[in-house]
N, C-alpha and C positions, 0 to 999 in steps of 0.2 A: 152336401155331405163331404167330410174330410177325405183326403187322398192319402192312402198308405204308401203308394209307390208312384214313381214318375210315370210308369206305364199306364196308370189309371187316369192321367190328366187328359182333358179334352183335346181333340185333334187341333183345335185353334192354338193351343199352347205347344203340344208336342211336335207339331209339324212346322212350327215357326221359330221356336226358341232353342238355343244351344243347351246342352245338358246342364251346365251350371245355372243358367237362367231358369230352367225348369225346376231345379231344386229350390231356388229362391222363391219362385211362384208357389210351389207346393207348401213350403214352410210358412210363407206369409198367409196363404189362403187358410191353412189349418188353424193358424193363430187367430186370424180374424173370425173364423167360423166359431171359435170358442168365445172370443171377446164380445161379439155382437149377437149372442144368442137371444138376448132380451130385446124385443122390438123398441123399447124406450131408449135403448142405447144407440139406435140408428137414426140418421137424419131422414126426414121425409118418410115416404112409403116404401123405400127399398126393402127387398126381401133380404134375408140372411145371406143367401147365395149371391145376390147382386153386390152386397157390401163386401163380402169376402173376395169376389172377383176384382172389384175396384182396388181394394187394398193390395191384393197380390200383384196386379199389373203395375201399381204405383211402386211397389218394392222392386220389381224387375227394372223399371225405368230409372231407378236410382243408380243402377250399375251398368245397364245396357241401353243402347239406342239403335234405331234403324239407320243403316248407312244409305248411301245414294242408290244402291242396288236393291234396297228394301229388305236387307238381311239384318237380323239382330246381332249386334257385335258389342263387346265390352267397351265401356267408355275409357 
């Protein structure tokens, strides 16, 4: 299901990503949720939610990376 606010994001996202990265995640997730609603648009047997999570994390990784301390920081 799409997320209306950053406060609705799962703990795995909100506990690890900075605010801006959370916004990127939320927007990418919601976009992918809409784009891949039809199962024939998805690769393999991934659920709509799995695909949206993959897309969202990929979007975050375009702008952020984990530093040596394991913290997500802007590239």
